[in-house]
C-alpha positions as CSV (number, residue, x, y, z in Angstrom):
1,M,-2.0,-9.4,5.8
2,A,-4.6,-8.3,3.4
3,T,-7.9,-7.0,4.9
4,D,-11.5,-7.4,3.9
5,N,-13.4,-4.3,3.4
6,T,-16.8,-6.0,3.9
7,G,-19.0,-4.0,6.5
8,Y,-17.4,-0.7,6.2
9,P,-19.4,2.4,5.9
10,F,-20.2,3.5,2.3
11,F,-22.5,5.9,0.7
12,T,-23.9,6.4,-2.8
13,M,-23.8,9.9,-4.6
14,L,-23.8,10.7,-8.6
15,A,-20.7,10.6,-10.6
16,A,-19.9,14.0,-11.9
17,G,-18.5,12.4,-15.2
18,D,-17.2,9.1,-16.4
19,L,-15.3,7.5,-13.2
20,S,-15.1,4.0,-14.9
21,A,-11.1,4.1,-14.6
22,H,-11.0,5.6,-11.2
23,A,-12.0,3.1,-8.7
24,G,-9.6,2.7,-5.8
25,K,-8.9,6.5,-6.1
26,I,-9.7,9.5,-3.8
27,M,-12.8,11.4,-4.5
28,T,-14.0,14.9,-3.7
29,K,-17.3,16.6,-3.3
30,N,-18.2,18.1,-6.6
31,T,-19.5,21.9,-6.8
32,V,-22.8,20.3,-8.2
33,A,-25.3,19.1,-5.5
34,D,-25.2,15.5,-4.8
35,Q,-22.2,14.9,-7.0
36,I,-18.5,13.5,-6.5
37,A,-15.5,13.9,-8.7
38,L,-12.2,12.8,-8.8
39,S,-9.9,14.6,-6.3
40,G,-7.5,17.0,-7.6
41,G,-5.1,17.2,-4.8
42,Q,-4.8,17.7,-1.0
43,D,-6.4,21.1,-1.0
44,E,-9.7,19.7,-2.0
45,V,-12.2,18.4,0.3
46,I,-12.0,14.5,0.7
47,A,-15.2,12.5,0.3
48,G,-13.6,9.1,0.4
49,V,-12.5,6.3,-1.9
50,L,-14.4,5.2,-4.8
51,Q,-15.6,1.6,-4.8
52,N,-17.3,1.0,-8.2
53,K,-16.9,2.0,-11.7
54,P,-19.8,4.4,-12.8
55,A,-19.2,5.0,-16.8
56,A,-21.3,8.3,-16.9
57,S,-22.4,11.4,-15.2
58,G,-25.4,10.7,-13.0
59,R,-24.6,7.2,-12.3
60,A,-24.5,5.8,-8.8
61,A,-20.9,6.2,-7.5
62,T,-20.3,4.1,-4.2
63,V,-17.8,5.8,-1.9
64,Q,-16.1,4.0,1.3
65,V,-15.9,6.7,4.2
66,A,-14.3,4.6,7.0
67,G,-12.4,1.6,7.7
68,I,-9.5,0.2,5.7
69,A,-9.7,0.9,1.8
70,K,-7.8,-0.3,-1.0
71,V,-6.5,2.6,-2.7
72,K,-4.2,3.1,-5.7
73,A,-0.9,4.5,-4.9
74,G,0.7,7.4,-6.9
75,G,4.2,6.8,-5.7
76,T,6.0,4.6,-3.0
77,V,4.0,4.7,0.3
78,A,5.2,2.9,3.3
79,A,3.1,1.5,6.2
80,G,2.7,4.3,8.8
81,D,2.7,7.1,6.1
82,V,0.1,9.8,6.4
83,V,-1.8,9.7,3.0
84,A,-3.1,12.4,1.0
85,P,-4.5,12.6,-2.8
86,D,-2.3,13.6,-5.6
87,S,-3.5,15.8,-8.6
88,A,-4.8,12.4,-10.1
89,G,-6.7,11.2,-6.8
90,L,-4.1,8.6,-6.1
91,A,-2.7,8.1,-2.7
92,V,0.8,9.6,-1.7
93,K,2.8,10.4,1.4
94,F,1.2,13.7,2.8
95,T,3.7,16.5,2.5
96,P,2.6,19.9,3.7
97,T,2.5,22.8,1.0
98,A,1.7,26.4,1.4
99,A,-1.7,26.0,1.2
100,S,-3.8,27.3,4.3
101,V,-5.9,24.1,5.0
102,E,-5.0,20.8,3.4
103,W,-6.8,17.4,3.5
104,I,-5.4,13.9,4.5
105,L,-7.3,10.4,3.7
106,G,-5.7,8.4,6.6
107,I,-2.7,6.1,7.5
108,C,-1.2,3.8,5.2
109,M,-1.5,0.1,6.8
110,V,0.1,-1.9,3.9
111,G,2.4,0.0,1.6
112,G,3.4,-0.3,-1.9
113,G,4.7,1.3,-4.6
114,N,3.5,3.4,-7.7
115,G,0.3,2.0,-9.4
116,E,-0.1,-0.6,-6.7
117,V,-3.2,-1.1,-4.4
118,I,-2.2,-0.1,-1.0
119,E,-4.4,-0.4,2.3
120,V,-5.3,2.9,4.2
121,L,-7.2,3.3,7.4
122,I,-9.5,6.2,6.3
123,L,-9.1,9.1,9.0
124,I,-10.3,11.9,6.8
125,Q,-9.0,15.1,8.5
126,T,-8.1,18.8,7.5
127,V,-4.5,20.1,8.4
128,S,-4.3,23.8,8.8
129,T,-1.0,25.6,8.1
130,E,-1.9,29.0,8.9
131,T,0.2,30.6,11.7
């Protein structure tokens, strides 16, 4: 069953560049104040999921931070999988690496394949792999 994301919490920041091709992808906090950028992997702080298509730096970028988000998949993701961003901001099944701290977006509720839109319950968290 598809969900409706109406009413979920969103925030608006400035796009760090042209994000017009990245709606539905995972965003990170940019190093410039008040800006977000496309996530480059699970070792970057997750800001949420981009909901609009800002076409230039400095334009308003709407990011969903809670609820069930529609997210583009970067591979096959099944319902129940823990989801993290890949290097292109796409949702993939979380697989721990050697990084000391990694970020997850949440839990897949409705899965799909590479390039498809999946539904993810946003539960942004860090995972520490330090011993």
